[in-house]
Phi, psi and omega in degrees: 000126182248169179297324180293322180289339177272357179086008178271137177289147176265125179302145182299331182281348182285139181301332180289343180282344182265128178303149186305318182289343185255004181291140180268163179290153178290132180297150180294139180292147178283156176293135181290138178268126178269125178253143179243149173283167178298320179296321179293320178295317180298318179293320180296318182272351183057048175229176178280163176297325179299322178297319178295316177300320178298317179297319180293310181294331178279355178082006180280336181230120183285146181208162178245134178273125177238104185065239180258005182241170180249148171233132184250125176298136181303322179301321181295323179295313181295322177294318179299314181295322178295317181287332182275351183294132178234143178268122179256117182225000000 
């Protein structure tokens, strides 16, 4: 039993509303973003959690607020470390 047989209209955005020959391919999935906790970032960088919080609040390290805590994209940590690298010679 389908929605059409019950007399209910099928929304245009629904896949069943598109004829079988005209359906498009499923879009490729996006790369998953890995988020780290402040404690994980601190362990990775070998600094204190307070240092990570200072970097986040100072805008030097991007983060997402989730409730009352922060999550830092792994990519942002690697970019920060790459940009902060200095050559001592």
